[in-house]
C-alpha atoms as one frame of an Amber mdcrd trajectory, in Angstrom:
protein
 140.228  51.774  57.661 140.994  55.129  55.998 137.408  55.426  54.752 136.108
  54.815  58.303 138.331  57.608  59.649 137.326  60.007  56.865 133.636  59.545
  57.722 134.416  60.698  61.277 136.536  63.735  60.407 134.146  66.223  62.048
 133.260  65.621  65.665 129.542  64.822  65.689 129.455  65.147  69.473 130.380
  68.835  69.272 127.759  69.443  66.609 124.939  67.640  68.425 125.722  69.178
  71.833 125.859  72.697  70.365 122.621  72.258  68.416 120.926  70.828  71.511
 121.943  73.875  73.573 120.780  76.207  70.798 117.418  74.427  70.594 116.951
  74.593  74.372 117.944  78.258  74.243 115.380  79.077  71.546 112.612  77.308
  73.481 113.492  78.967  76.791 113.991  82.446  75.307 110.564  82.143  73.674
 108.948  81.039  76.930 110.746  83.530  79.188 110.371  86.597  76.966 106.688
  86.414  75.976 105.224  88.587  78.779 107.760  91.424  78.480 107.690  91.274
  74.657 103.908  91.525  74.663 104.053  94.611  76.909 106.878  96.408  75.097
 106.150  95.518  71.460 102.576  94.184  71.510 104.011  90.977  70.041 104.777
  88.087  72.438 107.178  86.538  69.921 109.299  89.654  69.321 112.363  88.439
  71.234 111.854  84.876  70.014 111.900  85.986  66.373 114.971  88.133  66.934
 116.724  85.268  68.710 115.794  82.977  65.821 117.372  85.397  63.327 120.551
  85.543  65.407 120.495  81.758  65.666 120.415  81.388  61.880 123.221  83.959
  61.575 125.235  82.050  64.188 124.868  78.730  62.355 125.877  80.345  59.048
 128.883  81.994  60.746 129.859  78.636  62.233 129.658  76.947  58.812 131.875
  79.667  57.346 134.496  79.726  60.102 134.841  75.955  60.267 136.362  76.265
  56.774 139.015  78.777  57.888 142.440  77.063  58.272 144.066  77.501  61.654
 147.260  78.861  60.105 145.260  81.955  59.097 144.178  82.508  62.702 147.797
  82.140  63.768 149.127  84.501  61.114 146.440  87.168  61.536 146.019  87.148
  65.333 147.882  90.497  65.873 145.509  92.125  63.385 142.535  90.506  65.115
 143.713  92.091  68.354 143.819  95.476  66.599 140.231  94.930  65.401 139.211
  94.146  68.991 140.819  97.340  70.313 139.292  99.513  67.584 135.831  98.018
  68.149 136.061  98.729  71.892 137.107 102.311  71.128 134.248 102.661  68.640
 131.601 101.600  71.167 132.754 104.356  73.532 132.198 106.924  70.776 129.117
 105.743  68.904 127.814 103.113  71.297 124.164 102.577  72.201 123.423 103.012
  75.929 121.147 100.528  77.718 120.545 100.656  81.499 123.448 103.075  81.950
 125.997 100.917  80.091 127.398 101.781  76.670 128.220  98.292  75.359 126.412
  98.011  72.042 126.697  99.429  68.532 123.391  99.690  66.683 123.623  98.512
  63.043 120.500  98.272  60.845 118.226  97.621  63.802 120.497  94.944  65.303
 122.939  95.430  68.157 126.565  94.304  68.099 128.507  93.904  71.351 132.239
  94.458  70.703 133.157  92.925  74.087 132.173  89.485  72.765 134.358  89.957
  69.685 137.208  91.174  71.898 137.119  87.978  73.966 137.580  85.638  71.013
 140.186  87.783  69.247 142.179  88.388  72.437 142.319  84.645  73.128 143.560
  84.070  69.560 146.244  86.726  70.104 147.234  85.248  73.468 147.593  81.765
  71.953 149.767  83.202  69.185 151.886  85.164  71.666 152.536  82.071  73.783
 153.817  80.289  70.679 155.989  83.195  69.507 157.407  84.055  72.931 157.255
  80.713  74.723 160.823  80.906  76.051 160.336  84.487  77.266 157.119  83.585
  79.077 158.669  80.599  80.862 162.134  82.027  81.539 161.873  85.736  82.374
 159.457  88.275  83.785 159.427  90.471  80.679 157.780  87.817  78.525 155.223
  87.172  81.271 154.313  90.864  81.607 153.849  91.684  77.893 150.476  89.921
  77.377 149.262  91.397  80.660 149.905  94.909  79.309 147.636  94.099  76.366
 145.034  92.648  78.727 145.109  95.768  80.938 144.532  97.962  77.872 141.473
  95.915  76.903 140.325  95.839  80.533 140.498  99.633  80.729 138.373 100.008
  77.594 135.868  97.477  78.934 135.620  99.166  82.331 134.829 102.468  80.624
 131.629 100.915  79.187 131.419  99.525  81.994 131.634  95.734  81.528 133.214
  94.245  84.623 132.032  90.686  83.893 133.904  90.421  80.602 137.084  91.685
  82.294 136.823  88.929  84.913 136.287  86.247  82.251 139.249  87.457  80.194
 141.479  87.709  83.274 140.619  84.180  84.395 141.282  82.759  80.939 144.572
  84.680  80.709 145.973  83.350  83.967 144.746  79.856  83.066 146.595  79.919
  79.736 149.770  81.354  81.251 149.705  78.556  83.828 149.216  75.898  81.126
 152.036  77.451  79.086 154.452  76.819  81.949 154.800  80.222  83.604 156.730
  80.122  86.870 154.589  79.469  89.924 155.624  82.626  91.773 154.633  84.697
  88.742 151.335  82.862  88.501 150.436  83.300  92.167 151.582  86.923  92.111
 149.268  87.569  89.149 146.355  85.878  90.923 146.966  87.952  94.059 147.239
  91.245  92.152 144.163  90.358  90.130 142.101  89.605  93.225 143.215  92.859
  94.835 142.235  94.752  91.674 138.805  93.078  91.624 138.239  93.978  95.286
 139.285  97.582  94.622 136.977  97.872  91.620 134.096  96.567  93.724 134.775
  98.720  96.797 135.230 101.994  94.903 132.153 101.593  92.666 128.903 101.945
  94.574 126.691  99.831  92.301 129.181  96.937  92.339 129.454  97.084  96.121
 125.661  97.101  96.348 125.539  93.943  94.232 127.994  92.166  96.535 126.174
  93.161  99.723 122.811  92.161  98.235 124.333  88.819  97.156 125.517  88.132
 100.722 122.033  88.756 102.155 119.423  89.372  99.433 116.539  89.016 101.898
 117.747  92.063 103.855 116.303  94.251 101.068 114.038  91.935  99.022 112.284
  94.816  97.230 115.436  96.876  96.615 119.016  95.762  95.941 118.170  92.101
  96.599 115.021  92.012  94.454 116.417  90.309  91.355 118.220  87.588  93.294
 115.282  86.842  95.608 112.966  86.445  92.606 115.533  84.168  90.959 115.799
  82.018  94.098 112.014  81.742  94.192 112.119  80.408  90.616 114.666  77.773
  91.605 112.582  76.820  94.640 109.372  76.418  92.632 111.117  74.232  90.065
 111.895  71.391  92.468 112.952  68.172  90.663 110.851  68.097  87.495 109.660
  71.710  87.276 106.262  73.329  86.821 106.130  72.438  83.144 107.217  74.310
  80.038 105.525  77.709  79.897 104.235  77.588  83.476 106.733  79.940  85.098
 105.335  82.677  87.324 108.591  84.601  87.711 108.751  85.352  83.991 105.532
  87.381  84.360 107.815  90.384  84.857 108.599  89.517  88.467 112.168  88.553
  87.491 113.995  91.226  85.429 116.174  90.050  82.513 114.440  86.669  82.592
 115.353  85.776  78.996 118.976  86.984  79.162 121.155  86.835  82.289 118.624
  84.890  84.397 117.347  82.410  81.845 118.656  79.510  83.946 116.276  80.499
  86.757 113.278  80.283  84.403 114.598  76.995  83.024 114.900  75.688  86.601
 111.340  76.781  87.391 109.805  75.213  84.290 112.006  72.120  83.809 113.313
  71.627  87.333 116.562  70.116  88.563 116.490  67.617  85.695 116.403  70.370
  83.061 119.225  72.286  84.767 121.399  69.158  84.891 120.797  68.417  81.198
 122.008  71.905  80.212 124.998  71.781  82.572 126.024  68.323  81.326 125.851
  69.504  77.719 128.053  72.495  78.561 130.418  70.246  80.554 130.665  68.007
  77.496 131.684  71.004  75.353 134.310  72.086  77.886 135.800  68.595  78.202
 135.858  68.289  74.410 137.710  71.608  74.154 140.336  70.478  76.659 140.749
  67.096  74.967 141.118  68.764  71.572 143.748  71.075  73.082 145.623  68.069
  74.467 145.401  66.277  71.108 146.767  69.329  69.298 149.684  69.629  71.733
 150.544  65.939  71.237 150.740  66.610  67.493 153.067  69.601  68.060 150.418
  72.220  67.236 150.828  74.606  70.197 148.801  77.515  68.776 145.783  75.300
  68.199 146.282  73.730  71.617 146.349  77.045  73.527 143.393  78.379  71.533
 141.306  75.290  72.356 142.297  75.498  76.028 141.279  79.186  76.082 137.850
  78.385  74.637 137.367  75.613  77.192 138.300  77.856  80.136 136.132  80.672
  78.744 133.027  78.488  78.365 133.431  76.844  81.770 134.028  80.052  83.726
 131.251  82.017  81.999 128.817  79.170  82.665 129.884  79.063  86.321 129.393
  82.832  86.725 126.012  82.900  84.968 124.549  79.939  86.874 126.232  80.961
  90.119 124.772  84.471  89.909 121.223  83.269  89.272 121.485  80.654  92.054
 122.888  83.097  94.613 126.337  81.480  94.746 128.117  84.459  93.143 127.365
  88.195  92.872 125.134  89.193  89.971 127.037  89.744  86.709 125.764  90.445
  83.216 127.148  87.358  81.493 125.156  85.158  79.131 124.794  81.384  79.393
 126.813  80.031  76.426 124.648  79.177  73.384 121.447  79.461  75.473 120.746
  83.045  76.625 119.281  85.726  74.419 122.033  87.925  73.014 122.982  87.929
  69.357 126.655  88.852  69.649 127.294  86.262  72.344 125.455  83.558  70.396
 127.324  84.236  67.142 130.784  84.553  68.724 130.373  81.413  70.835 129.173
  79.487  67.798 132.298  80.645  65.965 134.335  79.441  68.962 132.744  75.998
  68.644 133.528  76.077  64.905 137.172  76.822  65.762 137.211  73.760  68.035
 135.787  71.669  65.202 138.415  73.024  62.813 141.268  72.227  65.210 139.917
  68.708  65.714 139.473  68.344  61.942 143.055  69.347  61.159 144.425  67.040
  63.855 142.438  64.120  62.449 143.446  64.895  58.865 147.079  64.982  59.965
 146.558  61.590  61.598 144.934  60.212  58.446 147.827  61.465  56.328 150.317
  59.907  58.752 148.506  56.565  58.533 148.368  56.841  54.740 152.078  57.668
  54.492 152.938  54.831  56.850 150.824  52.417  54.834 152.393  53.529  51.529
 155.881  53.289  53.007 155.184  49.780  54.293 153.891  48.768  50.862 156.995
  50.185  49.156 159.308  48.402  51.600 157.452  45.148  51.088 157.592  45.537
  47.310 161.305  46.357  47.496 161.972  43.319  49.681 160.077  41.074  47.262
 162.037  42.449  44.316 165.365  41.894  46.054 164.442  38.319  46.988 163.590
  37.561  43.376 166.906  38.985  42.132 169.082  36.884  44.529 169.591  33.337
  43.075 169.205  30.250  45.285 172.326  29.139  47.155 172.764  25.953  45.092
 172.659  27.834  41.803 175.119  30.433  43.077 177.622  27.730  44.140 177.351
  25.999  40.771
């Protein structure tokens, strides 16, 4: 029985689902990026090769981080938060500007996006804080406010880039974790209300964000201006129908749809692989999210709250970012620059999300090992008790002999 459990220590489902999403991502990035890569670099496989390099780096990073014990994450999470803050400060000073946003640091020809690092490290810090200050969070307002102060600092640095999408993802994950940790309902609803008001204010007082919202509400009012990207995306979805036009047969990727291989890759996937292809990707991502939540529940049942909150945070993060990415390309939500987890082109996002999956695997691994050790200890204890009982029965003489 122990050998059977040991062979299933790592969750194969997580591995296969992640690799499947990565493979789909590589195929779709190659297909969607060929026209623009050929025009910009005279090499149709430029973005595909770069994505492949990032993919290899992501897999190596995942193999490394799956070996990192969770107690190190728990012990070092304040320092990880400091790294996140410093990286966000660094991008404001030495960052590389693309399309008016300073979100990337250029290192040896490759770009690093500190916002992706900040997400993972902030969630690790938040999980650690909820363990250290659990009573404060659930019993008084001071403990509830402290992590929000840290979040607002990170949000300010992100908005200076600007990166509104990452702020929304981090805010949603924060309120989700505080709710799961047992924060009082009035505090929770107050935070949601204040957060929504802040989002509305940020949209209303920034012209380009307001333009995105108005174009989202009626993209056909200005199909060649503010609504251009969304109308082209909706055309891709419409052409895809049930089974798609076939891999490589997208028309929208012929530079009709901007950012086809990054933020709007789902639209190209829908056009080429249809409703069936979209459902396959969404089901794979749903599987990852459900796994994350189940791993979090398993960790909590084994009295491992840090691991539990961290897994919950990753699950909320993946689910919400998927919803925003797909919703934006399908016209359900305003356009936001968020990648589709493990699929879209974007090296930093791919590597960080692979590390997040590795963290889930590590949490699951440690929970299973703890279970194996418990079974082994129980088995050894039962054997000792049985041996002790047998020894005692041999030492006690039969009743007739004792009476004689």
